[in-house]
N, C-alpha and C positions, 0 to 999 in steps of 0.2 A: 640478520645480512648475509647471505651466502657470498663464501670470497674462494674465485675459482683459480685453478693454479692449470693455467694453457697452455701446452708444449707442444710442439709441430705434432703429435700423436694427437688425434680427437679422440683416442680414447683412453689415452694413460689423464686426463684431467678428472678433477672430482672437485669435489669443494665441502665443506666445513653442515649444512646442514642435513647431508645426507639424501640427495636427492639423487633417481636413478642417472646414469650414464645414456650417454644420447643410443645407444643400440640395443637398451633394457626399455624404452616405453614402446609401447603399443605406437601405430600409426594416430590412429585417434589420440593417443597420448601427449606425442612429439608436437601434434596442428595444435591443437591446443596450446599447449607449451610454445609453439613461437607466434603463434599470435597472441598471445598473453604478454610475451616479452618485447613484443612490438607494441604495446599497451602503451608497456609500461615506458619502455622507449619514447617514442610520441609522447606522451605523457612529463618529464624529464623536458624536452626538448621544447613543449608549448611552456613551460611553466621556466629555465635558463630564457624565451627569448623575451616573458611577462617582467623578469626580476633586470637585462640588460633593456629594455624602455623605459623601467623605473628610474635605474642607476643615468638615460639619457636626459630619459626627462628632468631631473635634479641637476645635470648636468655636474658633476661627480669629478668627472673627469678630468675640470680647470681646475678643481682643490691638490690635482698633483700636476698641475701647467702642461698638461696634454690639449693638444684639440680636438679629442672623438670622442667616446665611445669604446666605439671598433678599436682603439690606441689600448685606450687600460683593457681591456677585456682582456684584447690579443696580452698584451705584455706580462698581465699576473696567468695568462697560461702559458704563454711562453716558461715561466715562470713554475710554472706547478711541475711544468712536464720535465723541467733540468733535476730539478728538485728528485721528479719519479726517477726519471737515471740512474740519478746517484745512487738514490739508495736501492733501483735496483743492480748497479753495477757491484753494491757494496759499501758504498760507505756513507757516515752516519748521516750526512745532511742539514741543513740546519735544526 
């Protein structure tokens, strides 16, 4: 899996898998890359929503003392974002 380092300068990002920078792609390759990534994003979003629906169906949220799956997912995303912010700021994180 590629790791992208993105800065404000689009040409300065790179990845560990050796992908070409956007400016180095032909128009056709650029269109293909965008379509492929959009399909991956849509598939990942579908999978995410299926998992959240199953979590809600099982009422996993109730075991955590919450009133909905939305609260459980929201809290989890907030915790992950906080951890990422700490790690990105140089903190070791949990």
